All heavy atoms as TSV, in Angstrom:
chain	resi	resn	atom	element	x	y	z
A	1	MET	N	N	19.295	-50.492	-14.823
A	1	MET	CA	C	19.089	-49.080	-14.558
A	1	MET	C	C	20.411	-48.335	-14.943
A	1	MET	O	O	21.472	-48.754	-14.651
A	1	MET	CB	C	18.878	-48.857	-13.048
A	1	MET	CG	C	18.641	-47.464	-12.672
A	1	MET	SD	S	18.137	-47.380	-10.947
A	1	MET	CE	C	18.408	-45.691	-10.654
A	2	LYS	N	N	20.241	-47.254	-15.680
A	2	LYS	CA	C	21.363	-46.466	-16.173
A	2	LYS	C	C	21.898	-45.560	-15.047
A	2	LYS	O	O	21.105	-45.035	-14.229
A	2	LYS	CB	C	20.932	-45.670	-17.360
A	2	LYS	CG	C	20.589	-46.514	-18.548
A	2	LYS	CD	C	20.121	-45.710	-19.709
A	2	LYS	CE	C	19.676	-46.572	-20.835
A	2	LYS	NZ	N	19.198	-45.817	-21.981
A	3	SER	N	N	23.188	-45.349	-15.022
A	3	SER	CA	C	23.774	-44.470	-14.029
A	3	SER	C	C	23.403	-43.022	-14.300
A	3	SER	O	O	23.550	-42.566	-15.438
A	3	SER	CB	C	25.287	-44.668	-14.061
A	3	SER	OG	O	25.917	-43.830	-13.188
A	4	ARG	N	N	23.029	-42.340	-13.280
A	4	ARG	CA	C	22.636	-40.934	-13.412
A	4	ARG	C	C	23.862	-40.016	-13.636
A	4	ARG	O	O	23.745	-38.951	-14.178
A	4	ARG	CB	C	21.883	-40.439	-12.216
A	4	ARG	CG	C	20.539	-41.050	-12.129
A	4	ARG	CD	C	19.761	-40.518	-10.958
A	4	ARG	NE	N	18.511	-41.221	-10.814
A	4	ARG	CZ	C	17.555	-40.815	-10.049
A	4	ARG	NH1	N	17.677	-39.766	-9.347
A	4	ARG	NH2	N	16.426	-41.561	-9.955
A	5	ILE	N	N	25.033	-40.454	-13.138
A	5	ILE	CA	C	26.192	-39.590	-13.253
A	5	ILE	C	C	27.008	-39.839	-14.515
A	5	ILE	O	O	27.838	-39.019	-14.835
A	5	ILE	CB	C	27.145	-39.818	-12.036
A	5	ILE	CG1	C	27.579	-41.290	-11.937
A	5	ILE	CG2	C	26.481	-39.370	-10.735
A	5	ILE	CD1	C	28.619	-41.537	-10.886
A	6	CYS	N	N	26.626	-40.825	-15.305
A	6	CYS	CA	C	27.331	-41.068	-16.519
A	6	CYS	C	C	26.916	-40.093	-17.587
A	6	CYS	O	O	25.728	-39.897	-17.889
A	6	CYS	CB	C	27.032	-42.508	-17.020
A	6	CYS	SG	S	27.905	-43.001	-18.472
A	7	PRO	N	N	27.864	-39.378	-18.263
A	7	PRO	CA	C	27.508	-38.432	-19.255
A	7	PRO	C	C	26.958	-39.119	-20.562
A	7	PRO	O	O	26.354	-38.440	-21.370
A	7	PRO	CB	C	28.766	-37.632	-19.582
A	7	PRO	CG	C	29.902	-38.562	-19.084
A	7	PRO	CD	C	29.316	-39.421	-18.004
A	8	TYR	N	N	27.163	-40.375	-20.683
A	8	TYR	CA	C	26.693	-41.083	-21.886
A	8	TYR	C	C	25.350	-41.803	-21.667
A	8	TYR	O	O	24.925	-42.559	-22.475
A	8	TYR	CB	C	27.751	-42.169	-22.282
A	8	TYR	CG	C	29.063	-41.539	-22.667
A	8	TYR	CD1	C	30.139	-41.680	-21.859
A	8	TYR	CD2	C	29.180	-40.762	-23.822
A	8	TYR	CE1	C	31.374	-41.101	-22.243
A	8	TYR	CE2	C	30.341	-40.170	-24.173
A	8	TYR	CZ	C	31.452	-40.350	-23.361
A	8	TYR	OH	O	32.657	-39.761	-23.698
A	9	ARG	N	N	24.671	-41.470	-20.540
A	9	ARG	CA	C	23.422	-42.155	-20.284
A	9	ARG	C	C	22.308	-41.878	-21.253
A	9	ARG	O	O	21.449	-42.730	-21.496
A	9	ARG	CB	C	22.932	-41.796	-18.879
A	9	ARG	CG	C	22.461	-40.365	-18.727
A	9	ARG	CD	C	22.129	-40.052	-17.255
A	9	ARG	NE	N	21.722	-38.641	-17.105
A	9	ARG	CZ	C	22.521	-37.665	-16.998
A	9	ARG	NH1	N	23.812	-37.873	-16.927
A	9	ARG	NH2	N	22.104	-36.440	-16.843
A	10	GLN	N	N	22.344	-40.769	-21.964
A	10	GLN	CA	C	21.371	-40.432	-22.930
A	10	GLN	C	C	21.538	-41.287	-24.213
A	10	GLN	O	O	20.560	-41.519	-24.883
A	10	GLN	CB	C	21.408	-38.921	-23.320
A	10	GLN	CG	C	21.206	-37.972	-22.179
A	10	GLN	CD	C	19.813	-38.081	-21.550
A	10	GLN	OE1	O	18.877	-38.440	-22.218
A	10	GLN	NE2	N	19.771	-37.840	-20.264
A	11	HIS	N	N	22.713	-41.673	-24.529
A	11	HIS	CA	C	22.975	-42.435	-25.723
A	11	HIS	C	C	23.398	-43.878	-25.371
A	11	HIS	O	O	23.880	-44.594	-26.299
A	11	HIS	CB	C	24.163	-41.773	-26.508
A	11	HIS	CG	C	23.913	-40.337	-26.737
A	11	HIS	ND1	N	22.995	-39.838	-27.644
A	11	HIS	CD2	C	24.455	-39.203	-26.175
A	11	HIS	CE1	C	22.985	-38.539	-27.600
A	11	HIS	NE2	N	23.881	-38.122	-26.737
A	12	CYS	N	N	23.114	-44.302	-24.227
A	12	CYS	CA	C	23.524	-45.674	-23.772
A	12	CYS	C	C	22.606	-46.678	-24.437
A	12	CYS	O	O	21.354	-46.566	-24.445
A	12	CYS	CB	C	23.434	-45.756	-22.276
A	12	CYS	SG	S	24.037	-47.303	-21.649
A	13	CYS	N	N	23.161	-47.734	-24.975
A	13	CYS	CA	C	22.388	-48.783	-25.623
A	13	CYS	C	C	22.203	-49.990	-24.658
A	13	CYS	O	O	21.408	-50.882	-24.953
A	13	CYS	CB	C	23.099	-49.345	-26.866
A	13	CYS	SG	S	23.277	-48.070	-28.129
A	14	ASP	N	N	22.885	-49.972	-23.538
A	14	ASP	CA	C	22.876	-51.057	-22.582
A	14	ASP	C	C	21.704	-50.830	-21.630
A	14	ASP	O	O	21.732	-50.061	-20.721
A	14	ASP	CB	C	24.200	-51.175	-21.848
A	14	ASP	CG	C	24.219	-52.434	-20.951
A	14	ASP	OD1	O	23.420	-53.343	-21.204
A	14	ASP	OD2	O	25.056	-52.448	-20.039
A	15	SER	N	N	20.577	-51.556	-21.855
A	15	SER	CA	C	19.425	-51.322	-20.988
A	15	SER	C	C	19.506	-52.158	-19.708
A	15	SER	O	O	18.701	-51.928	-18.774
A	15	SER	CB	C	18.135	-51.681	-21.762
A	15	SER	OG	O	18.165	-53.022	-22.148
A	16	GLY	N	N	20.458	-53.088	-19.625
A	16	GLY	CA	C	20.580	-53.916	-18.465
A	16	GLY	C	C	21.201	-53.245	-17.281
A	16	GLY	O	O	20.881	-53.528	-16.140
A	17	GLY	N	N	22.048	-52.240	-17.498
A	17	GLY	CA	C	22.717	-51.519	-16.406
A	17	GLY	C	C	24.124	-51.194	-16.723
A	17	GLY	O	O	24.626	-51.440	-17.827
A	18	CYS	N	N	24.823	-50.633	-15.816
A	18	CYS	CA	C	26.167	-50.161	-15.989
A	18	CYS	C	C	27.192	-51.137	-15.443
A	18	CYS	O	O	28.355	-50.797	-15.329
A	18	CYS	CB	C	26.369	-48.821	-15.305
A	18	CYS	SG	S	25.423	-47.538	-16.151
A	19	GLU	N	N	26.797	-52.336	-15.022
A	19	GLU	CA	C	27.736	-53.263	-14.426
A	19	GLU	C	C	28.779	-53.711	-15.425
A	19	GLU	O	O	29.937	-53.977	-15.093
A	19	GLU	CB	C	27.008	-54.522	-13.949
A	19	GLU	CG	C	26.117	-54.251	-12.732
A	19	GLU	CD	C	24.778	-53.714	-13.109
A	19	GLU	OE1	O	24.308	-53.951	-14.270
A	19	GLU	OE2	O	24.202	-53.030	-12.299
A	20	THR	N	N	28.468	-53.759	-16.731
A	20	THR	CA	C	29.405	-54.194	-17.738
A	20	THR	C	C	29.988	-53.017	-18.517
A	20	THR	O	O	30.832	-53.196	-19.366
A	20	THR	CB	C	28.788	-55.170	-18.761
A	20	THR	OG1	O	27.657	-54.505	-19.335
A	20	THR	CG2	C	28.297	-56.411	-17.999
A	21	CYS	N	N	29.523	-51.836	-18.284
A	21	CYS	CA	C	29.952	-50.627	-19.034
A	21	CYS	C	C	31.208	-50.015	-18.395
A	21	CYS	O	O	31.180	-49.722	-17.185
A	21	CYS	CB	C	28.824	-49.605	-19.069
A	21	CYS	SG	S	29.224	-48.099	-19.887
A	22	ASP	N	N	32.225	-49.887	-19.174
A	22	ASP	CA	C	33.454	-49.265	-18.619
A	22	ASP	C	C	33.289	-47.831	-18.247
A	22	ASP	O	O	33.851	-47.384	-17.256
A	22	ASP	CB	C	34.620	-49.405	-19.671
A	22	ASP	CG	C	35.038	-50.842	-19.912
A	22	ASP	OD1	O	34.860	-51.667	-18.971
A	22	ASP	OD2	O	35.515	-51.145	-20.954
A	23	PHE	N	N	32.512	-47.110	-19.027
A	23	PHE	CA	C	32.276	-45.699	-18.702
A	23	PHE	C	C	31.502	-45.593	-17.377
A	23	PHE	O	O	31.780	-44.760	-16.545
A	23	PHE	CB	C	31.500	-44.996	-19.802
A	23	PHE	CG	C	32.334	-44.744	-21.029
A	23	PHE	CD1	C	31.983	-45.371	-22.217
A	23	PHE	CD2	C	33.446	-43.910	-20.998
A	23	PHE	CE1	C	32.766	-45.166	-23.324
A	23	PHE	CE2	C	34.211	-43.715	-22.128
A	23	PHE	CZ	C	33.843	-44.341	-23.329
A	24	GLY	N	N	30.461	-46.421	-17.188
A	24	GLY	CA	C	29.696	-46.430	-15.953
A	24	GLY	C	C	30.548	-46.689	-14.781
A	24	GLY	O	O	30.427	-46.032	-13.701
A	25	LYS	N	N	31.437	-47.680	-14.860
A	25	LYS	CA	C	32.297	-48.009	-13.729
A	25	LYS	C	C	33.273	-46.887	-13.461
A	25	LYS	O	O	33.470	-46.571	-12.298
A	25	LYS	CB	C	33.092	-49.276	-14.093
A	25	LYS	CG	C	32.314	-50.535	-14.102
A	25	LYS	CD	C	33.156	-51.681	-14.503
A	25	LYS	CE	C	32.345	-52.976	-14.729
A	25	LYS	NZ	N	33.227	-54.079	-15.188
A	26	ALA	N	N	33.828	-46.276	-14.482
A	26	ALA	CA	C	34.773	-45.210	-14.293
A	26	ALA	C	C	34.128	-44.016	-13.600
A	26	ALA	O	O	34.676	-43.444	-12.663
A	26	ALA	CB	C	35.436	-44.807	-15.595
A	27	PHE	N	N	32.958	-43.641	-14.089
A	27	PHE	CA	C	32.282	-42.472	-13.520
A	27	PHE	C	C	31.764	-42.734	-12.134
A	27	PHE	O	O	31.758	-41.827	-11.233
A	27	PHE	CB	C	31.139	-41.982	-14.416
A	27	PHE	CG	C	31.683	-41.258	-15.632
A	27	PHE	CD1	C	31.648	-41.874	-16.875
A	27	PHE	CD2	C	32.277	-39.987	-15.550
A	27	PHE	CE1	C	32.142	-41.193	-18.012
A	27	PHE	CE2	C	32.735	-39.380	-16.648
A	27	PHE	CZ	C	32.724	-39.964	-17.879
A	28	GLU	N	N	31.394	-43.936	-11.805
A	28	GLU	CA	C	31.002	-44.334	-10.455
A	28	GLU	C	C	32.227	-44.195	-9.517
A	28	GLU	O	O	32.078	-43.644	-8.430
A	28	GLU	CB	C	30.434	-45.727	-10.421
A	28	GLU	CG	C	29.902	-46.167	-9.090
A	28	GLU	CD	C	28.641	-45.393	-8.689
A	28	GLU	OE1	O	27.870	-44.964	-9.574
A	28	GLU	OE2	O	28.448	-45.212	-7.486
A	29	ASN	N	N	33.348	-44.687	-9.918
A	29	ASN	CA	C	34.555	-44.599	-9.080
A	29	ASN	C	C	34.957	-43.139	-8.878
A	29	ASN	O	O	35.371	-42.718	-7.811
A	29	ASN	CB	C	35.684	-45.399	-9.730
A	29	ASN	CG	C	35.471	-46.865	-9.656
A	29	ASN	OD1	O	34.706	-47.334	-8.869
A	29	ASN	ND2	N	36.135	-47.590	-10.515
A	30	LEU	N	N	34.884	-42.358	-9.960
A	30	LEU	CA	C	35.243	-40.918	-9.845
A	30	LEU	C	C	34.261	-40.192	-8.907
A	30	LEU	O	O	34.652	-39.333	-8.129
A	30	LEU	CB	C	35.257	-40.265	-11.238
A	30	LEU	CG	C	36.429	-40.667	-12.120
A	30	LEU	CD1	C	36.261	-40.099	-13.491
A	30	LEU	CD2	C	37.750	-40.266	-11.516
A	31	SER	N	N	33.005	-40.573	-8.978
A	31	SER	CA	C	32.008	-39.950	-8.112
A	31	SER	C	C	32.319	-40.250	-6.680
A	31	SER	O	O	32.219	-39.367	-5.759
A	31	SER	CB	C	30.618	-40.441	-8.513
A	31	SER	OG	O	29.662	-39.978	-7.580
A	32	LYS	N	N	32.668	-41.514	-6.378
A	32	LYS	CA	C	32.961	-41.919	-4.980
A	32	LYS	C	C	34.252	-41.140	-4.528
A	32	LYS	O	O	34.294	-40.684	-3.402
A	32	LYS	CB	C	33.250	-43.384	-4.884
A	32	LYS	CG	C	32.003	-44.195	-5.043
A	32	LYS	CD	C	32.326	-45.706	-5.006
A	32	LYS	CE	C	31.070	-46.547	-5.248
A	32	LYS	NZ	N	31.402	-47.978	-5.249
A	33	LYS	N	N	35.223	-40.965	-5.412
A	33	LYS	CA	C	36.456	-40.253	-5.041
A	33	LYS	C	C	36.158	-38.842	-4.744
A	33	LYS	O	O	36.689	-38.229	-3.817
A	33	LYS	CB	C	37.457	-40.381	-6.224
A	33	LYS	CG	C	38.816	-39.851	-5.877
A	33	LYS	CD	C	39.797	-40.173	-6.983
A	33	LYS	CE	C	41.178	-39.750	-6.658
A	33	LYS	NZ	N	42.138	-40.093	-7.692
A	34	ILE	N	N	35.306	-38.175	-5.571
A	34	ILE	CA	C	34.915	-36.804	-5.311
A	34	ILE	C	C	34.223	-36.613	-3.979
A	34	ILE	O	O	34.487	-35.692	-3.211
A	34	ILE	CB	C	34.022	-36.257	-6.489
A	34	ILE	CG1	C	34.904	-36.135	-7.732
A	34	ILE	CG2	C	33.370	-34.979	-6.057
A	34	ILE	CD1	C	34.025	-35.853	-8.978
A	35	LYS	N	N	33.320	-37.579	-3.606
A	35	LYS	CA	C	32.615	-37.522	-2.370
A	35	LYS	C	C	33.632	-37.584	-1.178
A	35	LYS	O	O	33.514	-36.884	-0.177
A	35	LYS	CB	C	31.580	-38.606	-2.257
A	35	LYS	CG	C	30.327	-38.368	-3.091
A	35	LYS	CD	C	29.365	-39.485	-2.934
A	35	LYS	CE	C	28.190	-39.269	-3.855
A	35	LYS	NZ	N	27.225	-40.343	-3.768
A	36	LYS	N	N	34.630	-38.518	-1.289
A	36	LYS	CA	C	35.603	-38.669	-0.212
A	36	LYS	C	C	36.411	-37.383	-0.117
A	36	LYS	O	O	36.714	-36.916	0.998
A	36	LYS	CB	C	36.517	-39.857	-0.575
A	36	LYS	CG	C	35.891	-41.161	-0.365
A	36	LYS	CD	C	36.900	-42.304	-0.703
A	36	LYS	CE	C	36.213	-43.658	-0.701
A	36	LYS	NZ	N	37.167	-44.702	-1.151
A	37	LEU	N	N	36.800	-36.789	-1.241
A	37	LEU	CA	C	37.666	-35.636	-1.163
A	37	LEU	C	C	36.905	-34.419	-0.622
A	37	LEU	O	O	37.472	-33.612	0.095
A	37	LEU	CB	C	38.162	-35.288	-2.574
A	37	LEU	CG	C	39.279	-36.248	-3.123
A	37	LEU	CD1	C	39.598	-35.900	-4.532
A	37	LEU	CD2	C	40.521	-36.218	-2.257
A	38	LYS	N	N	35.581	-34.349	-0.937
A	38	LYS	CA	C	34.807	-33.245	-0.377
A	38	LYS	C	C	34.615	-33.373	1.122
A	38	LYS	O	O	34.740	-32.401	1.853
A	38	LYS	CB	C	33.395	-33.236	-1.035
A	38	LYS	CG	C	33.393	-32.641	-2.408
A	38	LYS	CD	C	31.995	-32.561	-2.985
A	38	LYS	CE	C	31.999	-31.954	-4.361
A	38	LYS	NZ	N	30.628	-31.838	-4.914
A	39	ALA	N	N	34.461	-34.598	1.590
A	39	ALA	CA	C	34.365	-34.834	3.027
A	39	ALA	C	C	35.671	-34.523	3.726
A	39	ALA	O	O	35.739	-33.885	4.848
A	39	ALA	CB	C	33.978	-36.298	3.335
A	40	LYS	N	N	36.795	-34.908	3.097
A	40	LYS	CA	C	38.114	-34.616	3.706
A	40	LYS	C	C	38.358	-33.102	3.677
A	40	LYS	O	O	38.880	-32.565	4.651
A	40	LYS	CB	C	39.170	-35.319	2.867
A	40	LYS	CG	C	40.562	-35.201	3.424
A	40	LYS	CD	C	41.541	-35.990	2.602
A	40	LYS	CE	C	42.972	-35.856	3.126
A	40	LYS	NZ	N	43.941	-36.621	2.304
A	41	ASN	N	N	37.936	-32.388	2.678
A	41	ASN	CA	C	38.076	-30.995	2.571
A	41	ASN	C	C	37.242	-30.276	3.687
A	41	ASN	O	O	37.836	-29.322	4.323
A	41	ASN	CB	C	37.662	-30.458	1.164
A	41	ASN	CG	C	37.910	-29.001	0.941
A	41	ASN	OD1	O	38.752	-28.439	1.640
A	41	ASN	ND2	N	37.263	-28.403	0.019
A	42	GLU	N	N	36.068	-30.706	3.899
A	42	GLU	CA	C	35.260	-30.126	4.990
A	42	GLU	C	C	35.899	-30.340	6.366
A	42	GLU	O	O	35.908	-29.439	7.175
A	42	GLU	CB	C	33.820	-30.674	4.900
A	42	GLU	CG	C	33.035	-30.219	3.761
A	42	GLU	CD	C	31.687	-30.919	3.652
A	42	GLU	OE1	O	31.344	-31.677	4.600
A	42	GLU	OE2	O	30.984	-30.675	2.669
A	43	ALA	N	N	36.429	-31.513	6.568
A	43	ALA	CA	C	37.096	-31.761	7.847
A	43	ALA	C	C	38.329	-30.899	8.046
A	43	ALA	O	O	38.588	-30.357	9.099
A	43	ALA	CB	C	37.481	-33.284	7.929
A	44	LEU	N	N	39.079	-30.760	6.951
A	44	LEU	CA	C	40.266	-29.882	7.035
A	44	LEU	C	C	39.934	-28.426	7.250
A	44	LEU	O	O	40.607	-27.718	7.948
A	44	LEU	CB	C	41.146	-30.084	5.790
A	44	LEU	CG	C	41.876	-31.427	5.657
A	44	LEU	CD1	C	42.539	-31.549	4.339
A	44	LEU	CD2	C	42.865	-31.578	6.802
A	45	GLN	N	N	38.854	-27.981	6.621
A	45	GLN	CA	C	38.428	-26.601	6.846
A	45	GLN	C	C	37.995	-26.401	8.288
A	45	GLN	O	O	38.288	-25.328	8.860
A	45	GLN	CB	C	37.284	-26.278	5.887
A	45	GLN	CG	C	37.750	-26.058	4.469
A	45	GLN	CD	C	36.585	-25.748	3.507
A	45	GLN	OE1	O	35.467	-25.939	3.849
A	45	GLN	NE2	N	36.943	-25.341	2.287
A	46	ALA	N	N	37.276	-27.358	8.859
A	46	ALA	CA	C	36.876	-27.201	10.271
A	46	ALA	C	C	38.094	-27.197	11.161
A	46	ALA	O	O	38.173	-26.410	12.130
A	46	ALA	CB	C	35.951	-28.379	10.631
A	47	GLU	N	N	39.105	-28.036	10.891
A	47	GLU	CA	C	40.266	-28.062	11.679
A	47	GLU	C	C	41.055	-26.751	11.502
A	47	GLU	O	O	41.655	-26.217	12.493
A	47	GLU	CB	C	41.173	-29.261	11.266
A	47	GLU	CG	C	42.445	-29.414	12.058
A	47	GLU	CD	C	43.304	-30.523	11.576
A	47	GLU	OE1	O	42.939	-31.202	10.625
A	47	GLU	OE2	O	44.391	-30.717	12.142
A	48	ASN	N	N	41.063	-26.210	10.323
A	48	ASN	CA	C	41.741	-24.949	10.057
A	48	ASN	C	C	41.113	-23.783	10.865
A	48	ASN	O	O	41.821	-22.971	11.463
A	48	ASN	CB	C	41.688	-24.625	8.550
A	48	ASN	CG	C	42.554	-23.476	8.181
A	48	ASN	OD1	O	43.476	-23.092	8.919
A	48	ASN	ND2	N	42.293	-22.839	7.030
A	49	GLU	N	N	39.781	-23.762	10.938
A	49	GLU	CA	C	39.103	-22.734	11.717
A	49	GLU	C	C	39.390	-22.896	13.211
A	49	GLU	O	O	39.621	-21.889	13.867
A	49	GLU	CB	C	37.585	-22.787	11.492
A	49	GLU	CG	C	37.180	-22.414	10.078
A	49	GLU	CD	C	37.511	-20.922	9.764
A	49	GLU	OE1	O	37.429	-20.054	10.644
A	49	GLU	OE2	O	37.925	-20.711	8.619
A	50	GLU	N	N	39.484	-24.081	13.663
A	50	GLU	CA	C	39.824	-24.350	15.050
A	50	GLU	C	C	41.249	-23.879	15.369
A	50	GLU	O	O	41.497	-23.223	16.417
A	50	GLU	CB	C	39.690	-25.836	15.379
A	50	GLU	CG	C	39.937	-26.230	16.802
A	50	GLU	CD	C	39.796	-27.694	17.012
A	50	GLU	OE1	O	38.912	-28.317	16.461
A	50	GLU	OE2	O	40.583	-28.246	17.823
A	51	LEU	N	N	42.164	-24.166	14.462
A	51	LEU	CA	C	43.551	-23.674	14.682
A	51	LEU	C	C	43.687	-22.203	14.589
A	51	LEU	O	O	44.500	-21.609	15.327
A	51	LEU	CB	C	44.445	-24.388	13.689
A	51	LEU	CG	C	44.613	-25.888	13.880
A	51	LEU	CD1	C	45.393	-26.479	12.741
A	51	LEU	CD2	C	45.304	-26.194	15.208
A	52	LYS	N	N	42.838	-21.572	13.799
A	52	LYS	CA	C	42.895	-20.100	13.671
A	52	LYS	C	C	42.507	-19.473	15.029
A	52	LYS	O	O	43.106	-18.490	15.446
A	52	LYS	CB	C	41.965	-19.614	12.615
A	52	LYS	CG	C	42.510	-19.756	11.224
A	52	LYS	CD	C	41.502	-19.160	10.201
A	52	LYS	CE	C	41.947	-19.376	8.770
A	52	LYS	NZ	N	40.942	-18.865	7.829
A	53	THR	N	N	41.497	-20.052	15.685
A	53	THR	CA	C	41.093	-19.484	16.992
A	53	THR	C	C	42.177	-19.671	18.012
A	53	THR	O	O	42.433	-18.805	18.887
A	53	THR	CB	C	39.788	-20.129	17.485
A	53	THR	OG1	O	39.973	-21.522	17.540
A	53	THR	CG2	C	38.633	-19.813	16.540
A	54	LYS	N	N	42.904	-20.807	17.952
A	54	LYS	CA	C	44.000	-21.040	18.899
A	54	LYS	C	C	45.123	-20.072	18.652
A	54	LYS	O	O	45.737	-19.586	19.579
A	54	LYS	CB	C	44.505	-22.482	18.765
A	54	LYS	CG	C	43.560	-23.497	19.347
A	54	LYS	CD	C	44.102	-24.905	19.207
A	54	LYS	CE	C	43.131	-25.925	19.800
A	54	LYS	NZ	N	43.633	-27.288	19.708
A	55	ILE	N	N	45.438	-19.736	17.395
A	55	ILE	CA	C	46.462	-18.786	17.094
A	55	ILE	C	C	46.077	-17.386	17.547
A	55	ILE	O	O	46.910	-16.698	18.112
A	55	ILE	CB	C	46.773	-18.811	15.563
A	55	ILE	CG1	C	47.474	-20.068	15.167
A	55	ILE	CG2	C	47.612	-17.589	15.165
A	55	ILE	CD1	C	47.724	-20.239	13.686
A	56	ASP	N	N	44.809	-17.044	17.386
A	56	ASP	CA	C	44.351	-15.752	17.855
A	56	ASP	C	C	44.521	-15.615	19.368
A	56	ASP	O	O	44.912	-14.580	19.870
A	56	ASP	CB	C	42.905	-15.532	17.445
A	56	ASP	CG	C	42.754	-15.307	15.957
A	56	ASP	OD1	O	43.748	-14.965	15.265
A	56	ASP	OD2	O	41.633	-15.483	15.468
A	57	ILE	N	N	44.277	-16.695	20.092
A	57	ILE	CA	C	44.424	-16.647	21.510
A	57	ILE	C	C	45.885	-16.534	21.879
A	57	ILE	O	O	46.251	-15.741	22.818
A	57	ILE	CB	C	43.839	-17.965	22.160
A	57	ILE	CG1	C	42.313	-17.980	21.978
A	57	ILE	CG2	C	44.238	-18.057	23.614
A	57	ILE	CD1	C	41.673	-19.289	22.381
A	58	LEU	N	N	46.779	-17.203	21.225
A	58	LEU	CA	C	48.181	-17.134	21.500
A	58	LEU	C	C	48.801	-15.753	21.121
A	58	LEU	O	O	49.795	-15.343	21.768
A	58	LEU	CB	C	48.972	-18.263	20.811
A	58	LEU	CG	C	48.666	-19.687	21.318
A	58	LEU	CD1	C	49.334	-20.680	20.434
A	58	LEU	CD2	C	49.119	-19.812	22.756
A	59	GLU	N	N	48.293	-15.128	20.125
A	59	GLU	CA	C	48.756	-13.824	19.722
A	59	GLU	C	C	48.276	-12.690	20.597
A	59	GLU	O	O	48.775	-11.598	20.491
A	59	GLU	CB	C	48.386	-13.576	18.255
A	59	GLU	CG	C	49.123	-14.375	17.243
A	59	GLU	CD	C	48.682	-14.083	15.841
A	59	GLU	OE1	O	47.667	-13.414	15.592
A	59	GLU	OE2	O	49.455	-14.518	14.938
A	60	ASN	N	N	47.325	-12.963	21.400
A	60	ASN	CA	C	46.820	-11.922	22.321
A	60	ASN	C	C	47.902	-11.513	23.299
A	60	ASN	O	O	48.542	-12.322	23.972
A	60	ASN	CB	C	45.618	-12.513	23.128
A	60	ASN	CG	C	44.843	-11.475	23.878
A	60	ASN	OD1	O	45.332	-10.334	24.022
A	60	ASN	ND2	N	43.738	-11.846	24.434
A	61	PRO	N	N	48.142	-10.197	23.398
A	61	PRO	CA	C	49.240	-9.739	24.275
A	61	PRO	C	C	48.934	-9.997	25.746
A	61	PRO	O	O	49.889	-10.034	26.553
A	61	PRO	CB	C	49.343	-8.242	24.029
A	61	PRO	CG	C	48.063	-7.869	23.306
A	61	PRO	CD	C	47.533	-9.075	22.689
A	62	ASN	N	N	47.720	-10.222	26.144
A	62	ASN	CA	C	47.359	-10.469	27.547
A	62	ASN	C	C	47.448	-11.941	27.907
A	62	ASN	O	O	47.073	-12.323	28.959
A	62	ASN	CB	C	45.945	-9.927	27.890
A	62	ASN	CG	C	45.925	-8.430	27.715
A	62	ASN	OD1	O	46.868	-7.756	28.012
A	62	ASN	ND2	N	44.780	-7.978	27.289
A	63	PHE	N	N	47.939	-12.739	27.023
A	63	PHE	CA	C	48.016	-14.190	27.258
A	63	PHE	C	C	49.038	-14.388	28.257
A	63	PHE	O	O	49.594	-14.897	28.907
A	63	PHE	CB	C	48.350	-14.903	25.905
A	63	PHE	CG	C	48.477	-16.404	26.049
A	63	PHE	CD1	C	47.375	-17.198	26.271
A	63	PHE	CD2	C	49.710	-17.059	25.924
A	63	PHE	CE1	C	47.469	-18.554	26.387
A	63	PHE	CE2	C	49.802	-18.422	26.063
A	63	PHE	CZ	C	48.734	-19.131	26.293
């Protein structure tokens, strides 16, 4: 089965799969890295929003 994320999948001659293809391996690794970074980014954005609310509370003059 050809990798869906590989940009060379249309011209790939290897019908067996991407296990031996260097491009397939590289793009699979990059895809995993992107997924990890997106998850980390979402977690950091959530933490940032939480900290913003804490700062707003501390900046309140009636605190």
